[in-house]
C-alpha positions as CSV (number, residue, x, y, z in Angstrom):
1,M,-17.1,146.5,107.5
2,S,-14.9,147.9,104.8
3,P,-16.3,151.1,103.1
4,S,-15.8,149.5,99.7
5,K,-17.9,146.4,100.6
6,P,-21.6,146.6,99.7
7,L,-24.0,147.0,102.5
8,S,-26.2,143.9,102.6
9,S,-29.9,143.9,102.2
10,F,-32.1,142.8,105.0
11,S,-33.5,139.7,103.2
12,A,-36.7,138.6,105.0
13,Y,-36.4,141.3,107.6
14,E,-36.0,144.1,105.0
15,V,-38.9,142.7,102.9
16,E,-41.2,143.2,105.8
17,M,-39.9,146.6,106.4
18,K,-40.4,147.7,102.8
19,R,-44.0,146.3,102.9
20,R,-44.7,148.5,105.9
21,K,-43.1,151.6,104.3
22,K,-45.3,151.2,101.2
23,L,-48.4,151.1,103.4
24,E,-47.3,154.4,105.0
25,A,-46.1,156.1,101.8
26,R,-49.3,158.0,101.1
27,K,-49.5,159.2,104.7
28,L,-45.9,160.4,104.6
29,L,-46.4,162.3,101.4
30,A,-49.3,164.2,103.0
31,I,-47.1,165.4,105.9
32,K,-45.6,168.8,105.4
33,K,-41.9,168.6,105.8
34,N,-40.7,170.8,108.7
35,K,-37.6,172.9,108.0
36,T,-34.9,172.5,110.7
37,V,-31.9,174.6,111.5
38,H,-29.8,172.2,109.4
39,D,-31.9,172.9,106.3
40,G,-31.2,176.6,106.1
41,K,-28.6,178.0,103.7
42,R,-25.3,179.1,105.2
43,K,-23.1,181.9,103.9
44,D,-19.4,181.1,103.5
45,K,-18.6,183.4,106.3
46,P,-20.6,182.4,109.4
47,K,-22.3,185.0,111.4
48,V,-21.0,185.8,114.8
49,L,-23.1,186.1,117.9
50,K,-21.3,189.0,119.6
51,E,-24.0,191.4,120.8
52,M,-24.7,190.9,124.4
53,V,-27.9,191.7,126.3
54,L,-28.1,191.9,130.1
55,V,-31.3,190.5,131.6
56,K,-32.3,191.0,135.2
57,S,-34.3,188.2,136.8
58,G,-35.4,190.3,139.8
59,K,-35.1,189.1,143.4
60,I,-34.0,185.5,143.4
61,A,-33.1,183.9,146.7
62,N,-32.1,187.2,148.3
63,I,-29.9,188.0,145.3
64,P,-31.5,191.3,144.1
65,N,-29.8,191.7,140.7
66,E,-28.7,188.4,139.3
67,E,-27.5,189.2,135.8
68,I,-27.3,186.6,133.0
69,V,-25.4,187.5,129.9
70,R,-26.6,185.9,126.7
71,T,-24.8,186.2,123.4
72,V,-27.4,186.8,120.7
73,P,-27.4,187.6,117.0
74,K,-27.8,191.3,116.1
75,G,-31.3,190.9,114.7
76,N,-32.6,189.2,117.8
77,K,-31.8,191.8,120.4
78,K,-35.4,193.1,120.6
79,Q,-36.7,189.5,120.8
80,F,-34.6,188.8,123.9
81,Q,-35.3,192.1,125.6
82,N,-39.1,191.7,125.3
83,K,-39.1,188.3,127.1
84,K,-40.5,188.1,130.6
85,K,-39.0,186.5,133.6
86,K,-40.8,186.0,136.9
87,G,-40.2,188.8,139.3
88,G,-38.4,191.2,137.0
89,K,-38.1,193.2,133.8
90,T,-35.4,193.8,131.3
91,K,-32.8,196.4,132.0
92,E,-33.6,198.2,128.7
93,S,-37.3,197.8,128.6
94,S,-40.2,198.2,131.0
95,E,-42.3,195.7,129.0
96,P,-42.8,192.3,130.6
97,M,-41.1,189.4,129.0
98,D,-42.7,186.2,127.9
99,D,-43.2,183.5,130.6
100,E,-41.7,180.8,128.4
101,Y,-38.2,182.1,129.3
102,V,-38.6,181.1,133.0
103,T,-36.6,177.9,133.0
104,E,-36.5,175.0,135.5
105,E,-33.1,176.3,136.7
106,E,-34.5,179.7,137.4
107,E,-37.5,178.3,139.2
108,S,-35.2,176.1,141.3
109,I,-33.2,179.2,142.2
110,Q,-36.3,181.1,143.2
111,K,-37.5,178.2,145.4
112,N,-34.3,176.8,146.8
113,G,-31.8,179.6,146.6
114,K,-29.5,177.7,144.3
115,A,-29.3,176.1,140.9
116,R,-30.1,172.4,140.4
117,D,-27.3,169.9,140.9
118,V,-25.9,167.9,138.0
119,P,-29.1,166.5,136.4
120,M,-29.7,162.8,137.0
121,R,-32.1,160.4,135.3
122,D,-35.5,160.3,137.0
123,E,-35.4,157.4,139.5
124,S,-38.3,155.8,137.5
125,G,-36.0,155.8,134.4
126,T,-38.9,156.9,132.2
127,D,-37.3,158.2,129.0
128,S,-33.6,158.5,128.1
129,I,-34.3,161.0,125.3
130,K,-36.2,163.3,127.7
131,D,-33.5,162.9,130.3
132,G,-30.9,163.8,127.7
133,R,-32.7,166.9,126.7
134,D,-33.1,167.9,130.4
135,A,-29.3,167.4,130.9
136,F,-28.6,169.7,127.9
137,S,-31.2,172.2,129.0
138,W,-29.4,172.3,132.4
139,L,-26.0,172.7,130.7
140,I,-26.9,175.8,128.7
141,A,-29.6,177.4,130.9
142,P,-31.2,179.9,130.7
143,I,-30.8,179.5,127.0
144,K,-33.4,177.1,125.6
145,P,-32.4,174.3,123.3
146,E,-34.5,175.6,120.5
147,E,-32.9,179.0,120.9
148,F,-29.5,177.4,120.9
149,F,-30.0,175.3,117.8
150,Q,-31.5,178.2,115.9
151,N,-28.9,180.8,116.6
152,A,-25.6,179.1,117.7
153,W,-25.3,175.4,116.7
154,E,-22.7,175.0,114.0
155,R,-22.9,178.8,113.4
156,A,-21.4,181.0,116.1
157,P,-20.0,181.2,119.6
158,L,-22.3,181.5,122.6
159,H,-21.4,182.8,126.1
160,V,-23.6,182.5,129.2
161,K,-22.5,184.3,132.3
162,R,-23.6,183.2,135.7
163,T,-22.1,185.8,138.0
164,N,-24.0,184.8,141.2
165,F,-23.8,181.1,140.6
166,P,-20.2,180.1,140.7
167,D,-20.9,176.6,141.9
168,Y,-23.2,175.8,139.0
169,Y,-20.9,173.1,137.6
170,R,-18.8,172.5,140.6
171,E,-20.5,169.1,141.5
172,I,-19.0,167.6,138.3
173,L,-15.3,168.0,138.9
174,T,-12.9,169.9,141.2
175,S,-9.1,170.2,141.5
176,E,-9.3,168.0,144.6
177,K,-11.2,165.3,142.7
178,I,-8.5,165.4,140.0
179,H,-5.9,164.8,142.7
180,N,-7.8,161.9,144.1
181,I,-8.3,160.4,140.6
182,I,-4.5,160.5,140.0
183,R,-3.8,159.2,143.5
184,D,-6.3,156.3,143.5
185,N,-6.1,155.1,139.9
186,Y,-3.5,153.7,137.5
187,I,-3.2,156.9,135.4
188,L,-0.8,156.8,132.5
189,F,0.8,159.8,130.7
190,S,-0.4,160.2,127.1
191,K,-3.3,157.7,127.6
192,N,-5.1,159.4,130.4
193,I,-3.3,162.6,131.1
194,D,-1.1,165.2,129.4
195,V,1.2,167.9,130.7
196,T,1.6,170.8,128.2
197,S,3.0,174.2,127.9
198,Y,2.9,177.1,125.4
199,R,5.7,179.6,125.8
200,N,7.2,182.1,123.3
201,G,4.9,180.8,120.6
202,K,6.0,177.2,121.0
203,R,3.5,174.4,122.1
204,E,5.0,171.3,123.8
205,T,3.7,168.1,125.3
206,L,6.1,167.2,128.2
207,N,4.8,163.7,129.1
208,P,7.3,161.4,130.6
209,P,6.8,157.6,130.1
210,G,4.8,155.5,132.5
211,R,2.5,156.2,135.3
212,A,1.3,159.7,136.3
213,T,1.6,160.1,140.1
214,P,0.5,163.2,142.0
215,S,4.1,164.2,142.8
216,I,5.1,164.1,139.2
217,V,2.0,165.8,137.9
218,W,2.0,168.6,140.5
219,D,5.7,169.2,139.9
220,F,5.0,170.0,136.3
221,Y,2.0,172.1,137.3
222,N,4.2,174.1,139.7
223,R,6.5,174.8,136.8
224,G,3.7,176.4,134.8
225,C,2.4,173.4,132.8
226,S,-1.3,172.7,132.1
227,V,-2.7,169.4,133.1
228,R,-5.2,167.8,130.7
229,M,-7.1,164.7,131.6
230,L,-8.1,162.9,128.3
231,N,-11.0,160.8,129.6
232,P,-12.1,162.2,133.0
233,Q,-15.5,160.6,132.6
234,T,-13.8,157.2,133.1
235,F,-13.0,158.1,136.6
236,C,-15.6,160.7,137.5
237,P,-19.1,159.3,138.1
238,E,-20.8,162.7,138.0
239,L,-19.3,163.5,134.6
240,R,-20.1,160.0,133.3
241,K,-23.7,160.5,134.2
242,L,-23.9,163.8,132.4
243,N,-22.2,162.5,129.2
244,A,-24.2,159.3,129.1
245,S,-27.4,161.4,129.3
246,L,-26.2,163.8,126.6
247,Q,-25.3,161.1,124.2
248,D,-29.0,160.0,124.3
249,F,-29.9,163.6,123.3
250,F,-27.3,164.0,120.5
251,G,-27.4,160.5,119.2
252,C,-23.6,160.2,119.1
253,F,-20.7,159.8,121.5
254,V,-20.2,162.7,124.0
255,G,-16.7,162.9,125.4
256,A,-14.8,165.3,127.7
257,N,-11.4,166.7,128.6
258,S,-10.5,168.6,131.7
259,Y,-7.9,171.4,131.7
260,L,-6.2,172.6,134.9
261,T,-4.0,175.6,134.2
262,P,-1.8,177.4,136.7
263,A,-1.9,181.2,137.1
264,N,-0.4,183.4,134.4
265,S,0.1,180.7,131.8
266,Q,-1.2,179.1,128.6
267,G,-1.1,175.4,127.8
268,F,-2.0,175.3,124.1
269,A,-1.4,177.1,120.9
270,P,-4.2,178.6,118.9
271,H,-6.0,175.9,116.9
272,Y,-9.4,174.6,115.9
273,D,-11.0,171.3,116.7
274,D,-13.2,168.8,114.8
275,I,-15.8,168.7,117.6
276,E,-18.6,170.9,118.9
277,A,-17.1,172.3,122.1
278,F,-19.0,173.1,125.3
279,I,-16.8,174.9,127.9
280,L,-17.8,174.6,131.5
281,Q,-15.8,176.9,133.8
282,L,-15.4,175.1,137.2
283,E,-12.7,177.1,139.1
284,G,-10.7,180.3,138.7
285,K,-10.7,182.5,135.7
286,K,-9.6,182.0,132.0
287,H,-9.4,184.5,129.2
288,W,-10.6,183.2,125.9
289,K,-10.2,184.5,122.3
290,V,-12.3,182.9,119.7
291,Y,-11.8,183.5,116.0
292,A,-14.1,182.8,113.0
293,P,-12.9,180.2,110.4
294,R,-10.4,181.9,108.1
295,K,-11.8,180.4,104.9
296,P,-14.7,178.3,103.7
297,G,-12.7,175.1,103.8
298,E,-12.2,175.5,107.5
299,V,-15.9,175.8,108.3
300,L,-17.1,172.7,110.2
301,P,-13.9,170.8,109.4
302,R,-13.6,167.0,109.6
303,F,-10.2,167.1,111.2
304,S,-8.5,169.3,113.8
305,S,-6.0,171.9,112.7
306,P,-2.2,172.1,113.4
307,N,-1.1,174.9,115.7
308,F,-1.3,178.5,114.4
309,T,1.1,181.3,115.1
310,Q,-0.3,184.6,116.5
311,E,0.6,186.2,113.2
312,E,-1.8,183.9,111.3
313,L,-4.8,185.0,113.4
314,Q,-7.3,187.7,112.6
315,K,-9.3,189.8,115.0
316,P,-11.2,187.6,117.5
317,V,-15.0,187.5,117.1
318,L,-15.4,186.9,120.8
319,E,-13.0,187.8,123.7
320,V,-14.2,187.0,127.2
321,T,-13.0,186.0,130.6
322,L,-14.8,183.0,132.0
323,H,-15.6,182.9,135.7
324,P,-16.8,179.9,137.7
325,G,-20.3,178.8,136.6
326,D,-19.9,180.4,133.1
327,F,-20.6,178.5,129.9
328,L,-19.0,179.0,126.5
329,Y,-19.8,177.2,123.2
330,F,-18.1,177.4,119.8
331,P,-18.5,175.2,116.7
332,R,-15.8,173.0,115.2
333,G,-13.6,175.1,113.0
334,F,-13.5,178.2,115.3
335,I,-9.9,178.9,116.2
336,H,-9.5,179.5,119.9
337,Q,-6.8,180.1,122.6
338,A,-7.1,180.6,126.3
339,S,-4.8,181.8,129.1
340,T,-5.0,182.4,132.8
341,E,-4.3,185.8,134.5
342,P,-1.8,186.6,137.2
343,G,-3.0,185.3,140.6
344,H,-5.8,183.1,139.1
345,H,-5.6,179.4,138.2
346,S,-8.3,177.8,136.0
347,L,-10.1,174.5,135.8
348,H,-12.6,173.9,133.0
349,L,-14.2,171.0,131.2
350,T,-14.6,170.7,127.5
351,V,-17.6,168.5,126.7
352,S,-17.5,167.5,123.1
353,C,-19.7,165.8,120.5
354,Y,-20.4,165.4,116.7
355,Q,-16.9,164.2,115.8
356,K,-17.2,162.6,112.3
357,N,-21.0,162.8,112.5
358,S,-21.7,164.8,109.3
359,W,-23.5,164.2,106.1
360,G,-20.2,163.6,104.5
361,D,-19.4,160.8,106.9
362,L,-22.7,159.1,106.1
363,L,-22.0,159.5,102.4
364,E,-18.6,157.9,102.8
365,K,-20.5,154.7,103.9
366,L,-23.4,155.2,101.4
367,L,-21.8,156.0,98.1
368,P,-19.5,152.9,97.7
369,A,-22.4,150.7,98.6
370,A,-24.7,152.5,96.2
371,L,-22.3,152.1,93.4
372,A,-21.9,148.4,94.1
373,V,-25.6,147.9,94.0
374,A,-26.0,150.0,90.9
375,Q,-23.4,148.0,89.0
376,E,-25.2,144.8,89.9
377,E,-28.7,146.0,89.2
378,D,-28.5,148.6,86.5
379,V,-27.0,147.8,83.0
380,E,-26.3,151.5,82.4
381,F,-23.5,151.4,84.9
382,R,-22.0,148.4,83.2
383,K,-21.9,149.8,79.7
384,G,-18.5,150.6,78.3
385,L,-16.9,154.1,78.2
386,P,-16.9,155.9,74.9
387,L,-14.0,154.9,72.6
388,N,-12.6,158.4,72.5
389,Y,-13.2,159.6,76.1
390,L,-9.4,159.8,76.9
391,R,-9.1,162.4,74.1
392,H,-11.7,164.7,75.5
393,A,-11.5,164.3,79.3
394,G,-8.6,164.6,81.8
395,V,-6.4,167.5,82.9
396,S,-4.8,168.0,79.5
397,N,-8.2,168.3,77.9
398,S,-9.9,170.4,80.6
399,E,-9.8,173.6,78.5
400,Q,-11.5,172.0,75.5
401,E,-15.2,172.6,74.8
402,T,-15.8,169.8,72.3
403,A,-19.2,168.2,71.8
404,E,-17.8,164.8,72.9
405,R,-16.6,166.3,76.2
406,Q,-19.9,167.9,76.9
407,A,-21.7,164.6,76.1
408,F,-19.3,162.7,78.4
409,F,-20.0,165.0,81.4
410,A,-23.7,165.1,80.7
411,H,-23.9,161.3,80.8
412,L,-21.9,161.2,84.0
413,Q,-24.4,163.6,85.7
414,K,-27.2,161.3,84.5
415,L,-25.5,158.3,86.1
416,L,-24.9,160.2,89.3
417,G,-28.6,161.0,89.4
418,R,-29.5,157.4,89.0
419,L,-27.1,156.4,91.7
420,M,-29.4,157.6,94.5
421,V,-32.1,155.2,93.3
422,H,-29.8,152.3,94.2
423,A,-28.5,153.8,97.5
424,P,-29.1,151.6,100.5
425,V,-29.7,154.6,102.8
426,D,-31.1,152.7,105.8
427,A,-28.3,150.2,105.7
428,A,-25.7,153.0,105.6
429,V,-27.4,154.8,108.5
430,D,-27.3,151.5,110.5
431,Q,-23.5,151.5,109.9
432,M,-23.4,154.9,111.6
433,G,-25.5,153.5,114.4
434,K,-23.2,150.6,114.7
435,Q,-20.3,152.9,115.1
436,F,-22.2,154.9,117.7
437,M,-22.7,151.7,119.7
438,H,-19.0,151.1,119.7
439,D,-18.1,154.7,120.6
440,A,-20.8,155.2,123.3
441,L,-20.4,155.2,127.1
442,P,-22.3,152.4,128.8
443,P,-25.5,153.5,130.4
444,V,-25.5,154.7,134.0
445,L,-28.3,153.1,135.9
446,T,-30.3,154.6,138.8
447,T,-31.0,152.6,141.9
448,E,-34.5,151.8,140.8
449,E,-33.3,150.8,137.3
450,E,-30.8,148.4,138.8
451,K,-33.5,146.7,140.8
452,C,-35.5,146.2,137.6
453,S,-32.5,144.9,135.5
454,V,-30.3,141.9,135.4
455,F,-27.7,143.9,137.3
456,S,-29.8,143.8,140.5
457,E,-28.0,142.5,143.5
458,E,-31.2,141.3,145.0
459,L,-32.2,138.6,142.5
460,L,-29.7,135.8,143.3
461,T,-27.4,135.6,146.2
462,I,-25.2,132.8,147.6
463,N,-25.4,131.9,151.3
464,K,-22.7,130.9,153.7
465,D,-23.6,127.3,153.2
466,G,-22.9,127.6,149.4
467,R,-26.6,127.5,148.4
468,V,-28.0,130.1,146.1
469,S,-31.3,131.8,147.1
470,G,-33.7,133.8,145.0
471,S,-34.9,133.4,141.4
472,V,-35.0,135.1,138.1
473,A,-38.1,134.3,136.0
474,L,-39.7,136.4,133.3
475,N,-43.1,135.2,132.3
476,L,-45.6,136.2,129.6
477,N,-47.2,138.8,131.9
478,T,-43.9,140.5,132.7
479,K,-43.8,144.1,131.3
480,V,-40.5,145.1,129.7
481,K,-38.8,147.9,127.7
482,L,-35.4,148.6,126.4
483,L,-32.9,150.0,128.9
484,R,-32.3,153.1,126.8
485,S,-33.6,154.5,123.5
486,F,-30.1,154.1,122.0
487,I,-29.0,151.0,123.8
488,L,-28.9,148.8,120.6
489,R,-28.9,148.9,116.8
490,L,-30.1,146.2,114.4
491,V,-27.8,145.7,111.5
492,K,-27.9,143.2,108.6
493,E,-24.4,142.4,107.5
494,D,-24.5,138.8,106.1
495,D,-26.6,137.7,103.2
496,S,-25.7,134.0,103.7
497,N,-28.5,133.6,106.2
498,D,-31.5,135.5,107.7
499,N,-29.8,136.4,110.9
500,V,-29.6,140.0,112.0
501,Q,-26.8,141.5,114.1
502,V,-27.6,143.3,117.3
503,Y,-24.9,145.8,118.3
504,H,-25.2,147.3,121.8
505,C,-23.3,149.5,124.3
506,V,-24.4,148.1,127.6
507,D,-21.1,146.3,128.2
508,N,-18.8,149.0,126.7
509,S,-15.6,149.9,128.5
510,L,-15.4,153.2,130.4
511,E,-12.4,153.9,128.2
512,Y,-13.1,154.9,124.6
513,H,-12.9,151.7,122.5
514,G,-11.5,149.8,125.4
515,E,-13.3,146.7,124.1
516,D,-14.3,145.3,120.7
517,P,-17.8,146.1,119.5
518,M,-20.5,144.2,121.5
519,M,-22.7,142.1,119.2
520,F,-24.9,139.1,119.1
521,E,-27.2,137.7,116.4
522,V,-31.0,137.0,116.3
523,S,-33.2,135.5,113.6
524,S,-35.1,137.8,111.3
525,E,-38.3,136.9,113.2
526,F,-36.8,137.9,116.5
527,A,-35.5,141.1,114.9
528,M,-39.0,142.2,114.1
529,A,-39.9,141.8,117.8
530,V,-36.7,143.8,118.8
531,E,-37.8,146.5,116.4
532,Q,-41.2,146.5,118.2
533,L,-39.4,147.2,121.5
534,I,-37.4,150.0,119.8
535,H,-40.5,151.8,118.6
536,S,-42.6,151.2,121.7
537,Y,-39.9,152.9,123.9
538,P,-40.4,154.4,126.5
539,E,-43.6,152.4,127.1
540,F,-43.5,149.0,128.7
541,I,-45.1,146.1,126.9
542,S,-45.9,142.6,128.1
543,V,-43.8,139.7,126.9
544,S,-47.0,138.2,125.6
545,D,-47.4,141.2,123.2
546,L,-44.0,140.7,121.5
547,A,-44.5,140.3,117.7
548,L,-43.8,136.5,117.7
549,D,-46.3,133.8,117.0
550,R,-45.2,131.2,119.6
551,K,-45.2,131.9,123.4
552,E,-41.9,129.9,123.7
553,D,-40.3,132.4,121.2
554,Q,-41.6,135.4,123.2
555,L,-40.1,134.1,126.4
556,E,-36.8,133.1,124.7
557,L,-36.3,136.5,123.2
558,A,-37.2,138.3,126.4
559,D,-34.9,136.1,128.4
560,L,-32.0,136.7,125.9
561,L,-32.4,140.5,126.0
562,W,-32.8,140.4,129.7
563,K,-29.6,138.4,130.3
564,K,-27.7,140.7,127.9
565,G,-28.7,143.6,130.2
566,L,-30.8,145.3,127.5
567,L,-34.2,145.2,129.2
568,L,-35.8,146.8,132.2
569,T,-38.9,145.3,133.9
570,E,-41.7,147.4,135.1
571,K,-41.3,146.1,138.6
572,P,-38.4,144.3,140.3
573,L,-38.4,140.5,139.8
574,A,-37.1,139.8,143.2
């Protein structure tokens, strides 16, 4: 939908939604609004988490002194030092730390002698939001998500050192896997892979046209070029599982690039990105320099920067060498550069999120729609401009302090205040949700989920004699739920009828925007039942309990969503 086109109302569907909201209004007013990390005021110059605290975890799997380095803000050093971990004390304090800092990863290490493998969804497929949080907890362990969002998110770099756990991320991707991906797939330069270099202050992309074969790629690598895979999750199931889980946690697309760099080289010039970056060191060593944004306009930028020269950089706020198993985070807008050392190659993953997912991006969709609605519904927006406004406003009149100029700007402020009254906020948010459905990776199903979905290979089969055996039959007693919390989005885009559009990601391509947006329509009555499924997630509900009056409609909707791959049944149908 064009940004200048008004966002439609929900007609009968929205009327019912507004009725419900009015019933809940008094309750909502009584709820004290919790202040999140995003509500806090931010100084122009972001603080930098650069003070490190070493924490011993005691004897863990015959490793007597495993040390984990956390990067913490200056004021929080005491808080970190006084936290308890099982079997040990802090290096700088004899006081026990709080039990809440014993993570699942640390418990796994104590019991099994190693960190957990790449987190997978529970085989029961209970709750994709919980699974996403578990995946993120694993990614940044032993830092807790609450700790991360309070101290680091959109604010400052964070480094986690895992000296004795070099294989922490190794199950995701290796150099050998990259070789196999290039060998076994039709990989194209510029689309799937880049070869780059940065020498004497000059950054170059050296991609030849056509297919990337192992012999061509490794010849570039031998000559000192870095190899960047632009969409490794397309070809790497372990990474795809991780990213698909993380996008349920973040509520936006989660992508990844891999970077394989030969020893004693650098593949990219200093620059900043428009994404939140999570660096997972897989192999070798890489030396990083991270710099704070140079000016307020570069804090949390909407677009990536051009390349910088070394002379344009200030002193780094964080300089660290990553070893296998280490983790590094820095927000968008933080300039960074990385190089390998003599005798050591490097392989790391950059997992990314929150590209074009800001308040400003929402307002880009909301404000044109709000203005269109205001002009239609409020006569104040249709009244003519003052006869003499051109004499008192504009650049040539900007130094004047006339009463007419002051009145002109006062009236504009008044209209801007009234604009929010007409803003279709929910419809604009749905447009963001629609975009997420197009961006998102398709869900990765567990074995048990496949058995309880339309993708089961056990439902219908064809025999040697050409006959089909098996059956697929949902009934009123079948219990169902959505495949994922963020598997679909209801959007009303056409006022000419009562139909509601259902955008979903279940059939998305493994390549970013490899297919057109996936969408089908349902009636406003069916939309209410779909909404019921959204809000009942992750619980199963019987088809007979769907918010539709006729049993035939309940079965029709359940069958439609099932065949689209959007539903799970509580038990396999076969």
